[in-house]
A tleap script that builds the chain and sets N, CA, C and O, in Angstrom:
source leaprc.protein.ff14SB
mol = sequence {
  NMET GLN ASP LEU SER LEU TYR CYS ALA GLY
  LEU LEU GLY VAL MET ILE SER ILE ILE HIE
  GLY TYR LEU GLY GLU MET LEU VAL VAL ARG
  PRO ALA GLN THR SER THR ILE GLN ALA LYS
  ARG VAL LEU GLN ALA ILE MET PHE LEU SER
  ALA LEU TYR TRP PHE ALA ALA SER VAL ILE
  LEU LEU ILE THR PRO VAL LEU LEU PRO GLN
  GLU TYR ARG ALA ILE ILE VAL TYR GLY VAL
  ALA LEU ILE PHE VAL SER GLY SER ILE GLY
  ASN LEU TRP ALA THR GLN GLY GLY HIE PHE
  GLY TRP VAL LEU LEU ALA ILE ALA ALA SER
  LEU ALA ILE ALA GLY CALA
}
set mol.1.N position { 64.925 42.681 34.495 }
set mol.1.CA position { 65.470 43.940 34.792 }
set mol.1.C position { 64.328 45.008 34.609 }
set mol.1.O position { 64.126 45.910 35.423 }
set mol.2.N position { 63.600 44.813 33.450 }
set mol.2.CA position { 62.431 45.647 33.106 }
set mol.2.C position { 61.346 45.709 34.126 }
set mol.2.O position { 60.794 46.770 34.416 }
set mol.3.N position { 61.010 44.431 34.729 }
set mol.3.CA position { 60.164 44.407 35.724 }
set mol.3.C position { 60.492 45.092 37.016 }
set mol.3.O position { 59.632 45.591 37.742 }
set mol.4.N position { 61.749 45.091 37.260 }
set mol.4.CA position { 62.304 45.781 38.510 }
set mol.4.C position { 62.163 47.163 38.317 }
set mol.4.O position { 61.767 47.861 39.249 }
set mol.5.N position { 62.463 47.690 37.124 }
set mol.5.CA position { 62.216 49.197 36.866 }
set mol.5.C position { 60.772 49.654 37.057 }
set mol.5.O position { 60.507 50.764 37.518 }
set mol.6.N position { 59.823 48.746 36.680 }
set mol.6.CA position { 58.500 49.119 36.792 }
set mol.6.C position { 58.153 49.034 38.297 }
set mol.6.O position { 57.423 49.875 38.821 }
set mol.7.N position { 58.670 48.042 38.954 }
set mol.7.CA position { 58.383 48.016 40.453 }
set mol.7.C position { 58.895 49.201 41.227 }
set mol.7.O position { 58.240 49.782 42.093 }
set mol.8.N position { 60.148 49.523 40.839 }
set mol.8.CA position { 60.795 50.748 41.513 }
set mol.8.C position { 59.955 51.996 41.128 }
set mol.8.O position { 59.639 52.778 42.025 }
set mol.9.N position { 59.599 52.213 39.931 }
set mol.9.CA position { 58.732 53.458 39.349 }
set mol.9.C position { 57.426 53.437 40.125 }
set mol.9.O position { 56.996 54.458 40.664 }
set mol.10.N position { 56.796 52.267 40.179 }
set mol.10.CA position { 55.541 52.068 40.996 }
set mol.10.C position { 55.621 52.506 42.452 }
set mol.10.O position { 54.861 53.341 42.942 }
set mol.11.N position { 56.657 51.843 43.149 }
set mol.11.CA position { 56.759 52.211 44.585 }
set mol.11.C position { 57.223 53.714 44.772 }
set mol.11.O position { 56.843 54.338 45.763 }
set mol.12.N position { 58.029 54.287 43.836 }
set mol.12.CA position { 58.367 55.600 44.096 }
set mol.12.C position { 57.187 56.494 43.837 }
set mol.12.O position { 56.957 57.504 44.502 }
set mol.13.N position { 56.400 56.039 42.765 }
set mol.13.CA position { 55.105 56.895 42.582 }
set mol.13.C position { 54.204 56.829 43.736 }
set mol.13.O position { 53.671 57.875 44.106 }
set mol.14.N position { 53.958 55.677 44.381 }
set mol.14.CA position { 53.150 55.470 45.535 }
set mol.14.C position { 53.556 56.466 46.767 }
set mol.14.O position { 52.748 57.132 47.413 }
set mol.15.N position { 54.833 56.436 46.942 }
set mol.15.CA position { 55.470 57.200 48.058 }
set mol.15.C position { 55.149 58.798 47.702 }
set mol.15.O position { 54.695 59.565 48.552 }
set mol.16.N position { 55.440 59.187 46.364 }
set mol.16.CA position { 55.207 60.499 45.985 }
set mol.16.C position { 53.836 60.898 46.312 }
set mol.16.O position { 53.556 61.942 46.901 }
set mol.17.N position { 52.896 59.922 45.857 }
set mol.17.CA position { 51.472 60.437 45.987 }
set mol.17.C position { 51.039 60.605 47.431 }
set mol.17.O position { 50.419 61.596 47.817 }
set mol.18.N position { 51.388 59.606 48.203 }
set mol.18.CA position { 51.023 59.632 49.718 }
set mol.18.C position { 51.592 60.896 50.269 }
set mol.18.O position { 50.810 61.640 50.862 }
set mol.19.N position { 52.842 61.244 50.157 }
set mol.19.CA position { 53.455 62.407 50.712 }
set mol.19.C position { 52.890 63.518 50.259 }
set mol.19.O position { 52.610 64.412 51.057 }
set mol.20.N position { 52.629 63.650 48.906 }
set mol.20.CA position { 52.102 64.860 48.333 }
set mol.20.C position { 50.698 65.067 48.758 }
set mol.20.O position { 50.272 66.205 48.955 }
set mol.21.N position { 49.940 63.979 48.912 }
set mol.21.CA position { 48.393 64.284 49.454 }
set mol.21.C position { 48.497 64.791 50.899 }
set mol.21.O position { 47.794 65.717 51.302 }
set mol.22.N position { 49.348 64.192 51.624 }
set mol.22.CA position { 49.358 64.518 53.085 }
set mol.22.C position { 49.960 65.826 53.283 }
set mol.22.O position { 49.330 66.748 53.803 }
set mol.23.N position { 51.139 65.933 52.892 }
set mol.23.CA position { 51.937 67.404 53.027 }
set mol.23.C position { 51.020 68.514 52.273 }
set mol.23.O position { 50.800 69.582 52.846 }
set mol.24.N position { 50.519 68.270 51.060 }
set mol.24.CA position { 49.676 69.230 50.431 }
set mol.24.C position { 48.467 69.745 51.271 }
set mol.24.O position { 48.130 70.928 51.316 }
set mol.25.N position { 47.842 68.702 51.944 }
set mol.25.CA position { 46.689 69.204 52.884 }
set mol.25.C position { 47.194 70.012 53.981 }
set mol.25.O position { 46.690 71.095 54.279 }
set mol.26.N position { 48.273 69.451 54.637 }
set mol.26.CA position { 48.801 69.977 55.889 }
set mol.26.C position { 49.575 71.356 55.661 }
set mol.26.O position { 49.452 72.239 56.510 }
set mol.27.N position { 50.335 71.547 54.582 }
set mol.27.CA position { 51.184 72.708 54.488 }
set mol.27.C position { 50.617 73.826 53.475 }
set mol.27.O position { 50.875 75.028 53.530 }
set mol.28.N position { 49.790 73.177 52.541 }
set mol.28.CA position { 49.188 74.332 51.599 }
set mol.28.C position { 47.749 74.454 51.725 }
set mol.28.O position { 47.341 75.613 51.790 }
set mol.29.N position { 46.902 73.546 51.774 }
set mol.29.CA position { 45.442 73.771 51.821 }
set mol.29.C position { 45.060 74.347 53.167 }
set mol.29.O position { 44.549 75.464 53.231 }
set mol.30.N position { 45.289 73.631 54.222 }
set mol.30.CA position { 44.807 74.166 55.515 }
set mol.30.C position { 45.233 75.609 55.884 }
set mol.30.O position { 44.426 76.412 56.353 }
set mol.31.N position { 46.554 75.911 55.652 }
set mol.31.CA position { 46.900 77.393 55.947 }
set mol.31.C position { 46.669 78.247 54.956 }
set mol.31.O position { 47.064 79.406 55.088 }
set mol.32.N position { 46.022 77.865 53.835 }
set mol.32.CA position { 45.746 78.826 52.660 }
set mol.32.C position { 44.826 79.986 53.126 }
set mol.32.O position { 43.749 79.793 53.690 }
set mol.33.N position { 45.315 81.141 52.856 }
set mol.33.CA position { 44.277 82.285 53.219 }
set mol.33.C position { 43.625 82.684 51.894 }
set mol.33.O position { 44.159 83.588 51.251 }
set mol.34.N position { 42.606 82.138 51.463 }
set mol.34.CA position { 41.968 82.495 50.170 }
set mol.34.C position { 40.701 83.440 50.355 }
set mol.34.O position { 40.115 83.530 51.434 }
set mol.35.N position { 40.364 84.075 49.311 }
set mol.35.CA position { 39.240 85.101 49.568 }
set mol.35.C position { 37.977 84.300 49.521 }
set mol.35.O position { 36.989 84.729 50.117 }
set mol.36.N position { 37.931 83.259 48.913 }
set mol.36.CA position { 36.540 82.411 49.087 }
set mol.36.C position { 36.769 81.032 49.381 }
set mol.36.O position { 37.894 80.535 49.335 }
set mol.37.N position { 35.705 80.382 49.691 }
set mol.37.CA position { 35.573 78.926 50.098 }
set mol.37.C position { 35.842 78.163 48.797 }
set mol.37.O position { 36.566 77.168 48.780 }
set mol.38.N position { 35.257 78.642 47.743 }
set mol.38.CA position { 35.515 77.962 46.349 }
set mol.38.C position { 36.851 77.952 45.998 }
set mol.38.O position { 37.283 76.926 45.471 }
set mol.39.N position { 37.677 78.994 46.205 }
set mol.39.CA position { 39.094 78.927 45.820 }
set mol.39.C position { 39.870 77.873 46.622 }
set mol.39.O position { 40.763 77.182 46.131 }
set mol.40.N position { 39.438 77.803 47.955 }
set mol.40.CA position { 40.154 76.828 48.754 }
set mol.40.C position { 39.673 75.350 48.430 }
set mol.40.O position { 40.421 74.394 48.635 }
set mol.41.N position { 38.496 75.216 47.957 }
set mol.41.CA position { 37.989 73.889 47.394 }
set mol.41.C position { 38.759 73.499 46.115 }
set mol.41.O position { 39.105 72.334 45.919 }
set mol.42.N position { 39.008 74.455 45.287 }
set mol.42.CA position { 39.734 74.290 44.028 }
set mol.42.C position { 41.188 73.748 44.403 }
set mol.42.O position { 41.647 72.704 43.941 }
set mol.43.N position { 41.843 74.568 45.280 }
set mol.43.CA position { 43.092 74.128 45.692 }
set mol.43.C position { 43.247 72.652 46.339 }
set mol.43.O position { 44.145 71.842 46.110 }
set mol.44.N position { 42.223 72.525 47.141 }
set mol.44.CA position { 42.147 71.129 47.712 }
set mol.44.C position { 41.920 69.968 46.604 }
set mol.44.O position { 42.425 68.850 46.701 }
set mol.45.N position { 41.163 70.352 45.632 }
set mol.45.CA position { 40.832 69.341 44.593 }
set mol.45.C position { 42.165 69.075 43.743 }
set mol.45.O position { 42.482 67.962 43.323 }
set mol.46.N position { 42.879 70.217 43.554 }
set mol.46.CA position { 44.177 70.044 42.687 }
set mol.46.C position { 45.175 69.181 43.419 }
set mol.46.O position { 45.901 68.392 42.814 }
set mol.47.N position { 45.203 69.338 44.733 }
set mol.47.CA position { 46.272 68.685 45.580 }
set mol.47.C position { 45.790 67.159 45.651 }
set mol.47.O position { 46.596 66.267 45.386 }
set mol.48.N position { 44.537 66.881 45.992 }
set mol.48.CA position { 43.977 65.511 46.096 }
set mol.48.C position { 44.097 64.804 44.898 }
set mol.48.O position { 44.701 63.732 44.852 }
set mol.49.N position { 43.442 65.442 43.694 }
set mol.49.CA position { 43.409 64.714 42.536 }
set mol.49.C position { 44.868 64.326 41.929 }
set mol.49.O position { 45.120 63.212 41.470 }
set mol.50.N position { 45.712 65.309 41.985 }
set mol.50.CA position { 47.048 64.862 41.444 }
set mol.50.C position { 47.574 63.801 42.267 }
set mol.50.O position { 48.197 62.930 41.660 }
set mol.51.N position { 47.460 63.683 43.514 }
set mol.51.CA position { 47.941 62.511 44.433 }
set mol.51.C position { 47.201 61.297 44.039 }
set mol.51.O position { 47.789 60.219 43.959 }
set mol.52.N position { 45.865 61.422 43.775 }
set mol.52.CA position { 45.165 60.212 43.433 }
set mol.52.C position { 45.493 59.783 42.033 }
set mol.52.O position { 45.517 58.573 41.807 }
set mol.53.N position { 45.738 60.600 41.106 }
set mol.53.CA position { 46.112 60.093 39.671 }
set mol.53.C position { 47.521 59.532 39.808 }
set mol.53.O position { 47.721 58.502 39.165 }
set mol.54.N position { 48.574 60.029 40.549 }
set mol.54.CA position { 49.864 59.294 40.603 }
set mol.54.C position { 49.675 58.133 41.284 }
set mol.54.O position { 50.322 57.158 40.900 }
set mol.55.N position { 48.820 57.994 42.352 }
set mol.55.CA position { 48.726 56.724 43.108 }
set mol.55.C position { 48.150 55.639 42.132 }
set mol.55.O position { 48.655 54.518 42.064 }
set mol.56.N position { 47.187 55.980 41.462 }
set mol.56.CA position { 46.487 54.943 40.513 }
set mol.56.C position { 47.467 54.602 39.312 }
set mol.56.O position { 47.558 53.468 38.841 }
set mol.57.N position { 48.132 55.607 38.902 }
set mol.57.CA position { 49.187 55.259 37.900 }
set mol.57.C position { 50.297 54.391 38.406 }
set mol.57.O position { 50.760 53.495 37.701 }
set mol.58.N position { 50.700 54.621 39.520 }
set mol.58.CA position { 51.767 53.816 40.249 }
set mol.58.C position { 51.274 52.231 40.459 }
set mol.58.O position { 51.985 51.238 40.308 }
set mol.59.N position { 49.955 52.260 40.822 }
set mol.59.CA position { 49.536 50.818 41.007 }
set mol.59.C position { 49.448 50.084 39.638 }
set mol.59.O position { 49.697 48.880 39.579 }
set mol.60.N position { 49.129 50.734 38.641 }
set mol.60.CA position { 49.223 50.211 37.247 }
set mol.60.C position { 50.511 49.796 36.922 }
set mol.60.O position { 50.671 48.740 36.311 }
set mol.61.N position { 51.540 50.564 37.289 }
set mol.61.CA position { 52.945 50.022 37.159 }
set mol.61.C position { 53.265 48.743 37.743 }
set mol.61.O position { 53.892 47.834 37.200 }
set mol.62.N position { 52.719 48.766 39.026 }
set mol.62.CA position { 53.199 47.672 39.796 }
set mol.62.C position { 52.504 46.367 39.431 }
set mol.62.O position { 53.055 45.286 39.635 }
set mol.63.N position { 51.225 46.477 38.859 }
set mol.63.CA position { 50.560 45.139 38.422 }
set mol.63.C position { 50.902 44.885 37.015 }
set mol.63.O position { 50.544 43.802 36.551 }
set mol.64.N position { 51.548 45.724 36.250 }
set mol.64.CA position { 51.771 45.453 34.799 }
set mol.64.C position { 52.596 44.236 34.621 }
set mol.64.O position { 52.202 43.401 33.806 }
set mol.65.N position { 53.775 44.013 35.333 }
set mol.65.CA position { 54.483 42.769 35.058 }
set mol.65.C position { 53.675 41.386 35.439 }
set mol.65.O position { 53.991 40.283 34.993 }
set mol.66.N position { 52.833 41.573 36.131 }
set mol.66.CA position { 52.106 40.283 36.773 }
set mol.66.C position { 50.900 40.018 36.051 }
set mol.66.O position { 50.667 38.891 35.614 }
set mol.67.N position { 50.109 40.991 35.896 }
set mol.67.CA position { 48.695 40.807 35.343 }
set mol.67.C position { 48.230 41.297 33.866 }
set mol.67.O position { 47.164 40.989 33.332 }
set mol.68.N position { 49.182 42.073 33.348 }
set mol.68.CA position { 48.866 42.525 31.942 }
set mol.68.C position { 49.676 41.854 30.965 }
set mol.68.O position { 50.836 41.511 31.191 }
set mol.69.N position { 49.020 41.648 29.783 }
set mol.69.CA position { 49.640 40.982 28.549 }
set mol.69.C position { 50.849 41.739 28.242 }
set mol.69.O position { 50.899 42.957 28.412 }
set mol.70.N position { 51.917 40.986 27.752 }
set mol.70.CA position { 53.147 41.670 27.273 }
set mol.70.C position { 52.944 42.598 25.997 }
set mol.70.O position { 53.651 43.574 25.745 }
set mol.71.N position { 51.952 42.183 25.283 }
set mol.71.CA position { 51.673 43.032 24.019 }
set mol.71.C position { 51.138 44.449 24.348 }
set mol.71.O position { 51.274 45.333 23.502 }
set mol.72.N position { 50.500 44.726 25.605 }
set mol.72.CA position { 50.073 46.012 25.950 }
set mol.72.C position { 51.041 46.741 26.890 }
set mol.72.O position { 50.786 47.892 27.245 }
set mol.73.N position { 52.056 46.153 27.270 }
set mol.73.CA position { 52.994 46.719 28.140 }
set mol.73.C position { 53.466 48.140 27.857 }
set mol.73.O position { 53.348 49.082 28.641 }
set mol.74.N position { 54.018 48.182 26.634 }
set mol.74.CA position { 54.545 49.551 26.267 }
set mol.74.C position { 53.519 50.588 26.278 }
set mol.74.O position { 53.792 51.690 26.756 }
set mol.75.N position { 52.359 50.340 25.796 }
set mol.75.CA position { 51.367 51.469 25.609 }
set mol.75.C position { 50.942 51.809 27.122 }
set mol.75.O position { 50.817 52.992 27.438 }
set mol.76.N position { 50.747 50.923 27.938 }
set mol.76.CA position { 50.458 51.244 29.331 }
set mol.76.C position { 51.506 51.951 30.007 }
set mol.76.O position { 51.267 52.979 30.640 }
set mol.77.N position { 52.653 51.459 29.907 }
set mol.77.CA position { 53.851 52.234 30.586 }
set mol.77.C position { 54.039 53.533 30.117 }
set mol.77.O position { 54.210 54.454 30.917 }
set mol.78.N position { 54.024 53.743 28.717 }
set mol.78.CA position { 54.144 55.040 28.241 }
set mol.78.C position { 53.069 56.011 28.666 }
set mol.78.O position { 53.404 57.168 28.918 }
set mol.79.N position { 51.878 55.663 28.762 }
set mol.79.CA position { 50.806 56.384 29.270 }
set mol.79.C position { 50.921 56.778 30.668 }
set mol.79.O position { 50.582 57.924 30.964 }
set mol.80.N position { 51.370 55.956 31.607 }
set mol.80.CA position { 51.691 56.191 32.884 }
set mol.80.C position { 52.904 57.182 32.964 }
set mol.80.O position { 52.855 58.142 33.733 }
set mol.81.N position { 53.930 56.960 32.211 }
set mol.81.CA position { 55.035 57.788 32.113 }
set mol.81.C position { 54.629 59.283 31.835 }
set mol.81.O position { 55.135 60.238 32.425 }
set mol.82.N position { 53.639 59.375 30.849 }
set mol.82.CA position { 53.133 60.691 30.385 }
set mol.82.C position { 52.552 61.316 31.560 }
set mol.82.O position { 52.793 62.514 31.712 }
set mol.83.N position { 51.755 60.657 32.508 }
set mol.83.CA position { 51.196 61.206 33.621 }
set mol.83.C position { 52.304 61.762 34.521 }
set mol.83.O position { 52.161 62.915 34.928 }
set mol.84.N position { 53.288 61.134 34.842 }
set mol.84.CA position { 54.428 61.584 35.632 }
set mol.84.C position { 55.140 62.734 35.097 }
set mol.84.O position { 55.468 63.704 35.780 }
set mol.85.N position { 55.393 62.583 33.717 }
set mol.85.CA position { 56.230 63.676 33.010 }
set mol.85.C position { 55.340 64.994 33.182 }
set mol.85.O position { 55.829 66.037 33.616 }
set mol.86.N position { 54.043 64.877 32.823 }
set mol.86.CA position { 53.212 66.081 32.935 }
set mol.86.C position { 53.219 66.590 34.245 }
set mol.86.O position { 53.208 67.819 34.314 }
set mol.87.N position { 53.235 65.957 35.314 }
set mol.87.CA position { 53.248 66.235 36.706 }
set mol.87.C position { 54.604 67.009 36.954 }
set mol.87.O position { 54.641 68.073 37.572 }
set mol.88.N position { 55.704 66.390 36.425 }
set mol.88.CA position { 56.978 66.930 36.680 }
set mol.88.C position { 57.053 68.350 35.940 }
set mol.88.O position { 57.517 69.316 36.546 }
set mol.89.N position { 56.622 68.457 34.714 }
set mol.89.CA position { 56.763 69.581 34.015 }
set mol.89.C position { 55.752 70.767 34.719 }
set mol.89.O position { 56.181 71.920 34.779 }
set mol.90.N position { 54.685 70.511 35.136 }
set mol.90.CA position { 53.870 71.343 35.909 }
set mol.90.C position { 54.458 71.808 37.146 }
set mol.90.O position { 54.328 72.984 37.485 }
set mol.91.N position { 55.158 70.886 37.915 }
set mol.91.CA position { 55.769 71.258 39.087 }
set mol.91.C position { 56.981 72.094 38.852 }
set mol.91.O position { 57.231 72.984 39.665 }
set mol.92.N position { 57.747 71.902 37.842 }
set mol.92.CA position { 58.839 72.579 37.409 }
set mol.92.C position { 58.346 73.966 37.108 }
set mol.92.O position { 58.906 74.910 37.664 }
set mol.93.N position { 57.362 74.174 36.289 }
set mol.93.CA position { 56.920 75.482 35.832 }
set mol.93.C position { 56.393 76.167 37.034 }
set mol.93.O position { 56.793 77.305 37.279 }
set mol.94.N position { 55.532 75.586 37.808 }
set mol.94.CA position { 54.654 76.206 38.866 }
set mol.94.C position { 55.835 76.930 39.872 }
set mol.94.O position { 55.807 78.119 40.189 }
set mol.95.N position { 56.823 76.005 40.280 }
set mol.95.CA position { 57.782 76.394 41.402 }
set mol.95.C position { 59.068 76.932 40.893 }
set mol.95.O position { 59.956 77.376 41.621 }
set mol.96.N position { 59.118 76.860 39.492 }
set mol.96.CA position { 60.508 77.353 38.854 }
set mol.96.C position { 61.639 76.632 39.296 }
set mol.96.O position { 62.746 77.158 39.410 }
set mol.97.N position { 61.396 75.402 39.558 }
set mol.97.CA position { 62.526 74.523 40.034 }
set mol.97.C position { 62.860 74.494 41.366 }
set mol.97.O position { 63.832 73.846 41.753 }
set mol.98.N position { 62.001 75.266 42.273 }
set mol.98.CA position { 62.345 75.383 43.542 }
set mol.98.C position { 61.815 74.244 44.574 }
set mol.98.O position { 62.018 74.320 45.786 }
set mol.99.N position { 61.159 73.247 43.991 }
set mol.99.CA position { 60.600 72.215 44.758 }
set mol.99.C position { 61.148 70.920 44.172 }
set mol.99.O position { 61.219 70.813 42.947 }
set mol.100.N position { 61.542 69.922 44.978 }
set mol.100.CA position { 62.085 68.744 44.429 }
set mol.100.C position { 61.177 67.684 43.876 }
set mol.100.O position { 61.638 66.618 43.467 }
set mol.101.N position { 59.840 67.967 43.856 }
set mol.101.CA position { 58.905 67.026 43.346 }
set mol.101.C position { 59.013 66.714 42.003 }
set mol.101.O position { 58.831 65.575 41.573 }
set mol.102.N position { 59.359 67.869 41.178 }
set mol.102.CA position { 59.543 67.533 39.688 }
set mol.102.C position { 60.626 66.449 39.456 }
set mol.102.O position { 60.425 65.550 38.639 }
set mol.103.N position { 61.736 66.526 40.150 }
set mol.103.CA position { 62.811 65.499 40.054 }
set mol.103.C position { 62.241 64.181 40.318 }
set mol.103.O position { 62.447 63.236 39.557 }
set mol.104.N position { 61.503 64.086 41.410 }
set mol.104.CA position { 61.148 62.637 41.772 }
set mol.104.C position { 60.139 62.192 40.711 }
set mol.104.O position { 60.233 61.022 40.341 }
set mol.105.N position { 59.286 62.880 40.227 }
set mol.105.CA position { 58.273 62.456 39.148 }
set mol.105.C position { 59.197 62.048 37.933 }
set mol.105.O position { 59.045 60.990 37.324 }
set mol.106.N position { 60.177 62.990 37.633 }
set mol.106.CA position { 61.010 62.669 36.286 }
set mol.106.C position { 61.758 61.268 36.620 }
set mol.106.O position { 61.888 60.429 35.728 }
set mol.107.N position { 62.155 61.082 37.686 }
set mol.107.CA position { 62.858 59.761 37.946 }
set mol.107.C position { 61.847 58.640 37.885 }
set mol.107.O position { 62.213 57.585 37.369 }
set mol.108.N position { 60.649 58.743 38.341 }
set mol.108.CA position { 59.587 57.637 38.324 }
set mol.108.C position { 59.328 57.451 36.785 }
set mol.108.O position { 59.206 56.306 36.351 }
set mol.109.N position { 59.235 58.577 35.911 }
set mol.109.CA position { 58.919 58.438 34.649 }
set mol.109.C position { 60.006 57.770 34.019 }
set mol.109.O position { 59.753 56.826 33.271 }
set mol.110.N position { 61.157 58.119 34.211 }
set mol.110.CA position { 62.376 57.447 33.524 }
set mol.110.C position { 62.474 55.969 33.940 }
set mol.110.O position { 62.783 55.125 33.098 }
set mol.111.N position { 62.234 55.653 35.147 }
set mol.111.CA position { 62.228 54.281 35.625 }
set mol.111.C position { 61.046 53.417 34.698 }
set mol.111.O position { 61.242 52.344 34.128 }
set mol.112.N position { 59.968 54.086 34.720 }
set mol.112.CA position { 58.801 53.399 34.029 }
set mol.112.C position { 59.140 53.114 32.504 }
set mol.112.O position { 58.853 52.043 31.968 }
set mol.113.N position { 59.804 54.206 31.823 }
set mol.113.CA position { 60.114 54.054 30.473 }
set mol.113.C position { 61.231 52.861 30.347 }
set mol.113.O position { 61.245 52.048 29.422 }
set mol.114.N position { 62.038 52.888 31.285 }
set mol.114.CA position { 63.188 51.770 31.186 }
set mol.114.C position { 62.549 50.371 31.334 }
set mol.114.O position { 63.105 49.346 30.943 }
set mol.115.N position { 61.368 50.407 31.914 }
set mol.115.CA position { 60.644 49.094 32.085 }
set mol.115.C position { 59.643 48.806 31.008 }
set mol.115.O position { 58.912 47.825 31.143 }
set mol.116.N position { 59.544 49.580 29.942 }
set mol.116.CA position { 58.648 49.242 28.899 }
set mol.116.C position { 59.131 48.140 28.023 }
set mol.116.O position { 58.441 47.754 27.079 }
savepdb mol mol.pdb
quit
C-alpha cells in the first residue's frame, strides 16, 4: 500500500509539473506585460524551474519503491514531500488560496508521506 501511495504521488506530481509548465508559459509568461525583458525572464525561470523541480521530485517518488534501498526511503520521501509542501505554501500565499494548485501539491505531499 505504501508503494501505491508513492506511485500515486509521483504520477500526480508529474501531471502537476507538466500542466504548470505549459499553462504557466501560455497564460502567464507570454501575455505578461513587464517593464523589462529581465523581468519577463525571471518570471519564465520561476515558472519553468518550479515545474522542473516538481517533475524531478515526482520521478524520484516513482523509482523509490523499485530502485532505492528501504533504509533510505523515509529520508528521500520526506525530502520530496518538503518540495511539494513548500510549493503548496508558496502557491497558497501568493494567490491567497484563489488557485487550486496548492491543494494538488498538498495532496501529492500527503500521498508521499503516506508512502514513507
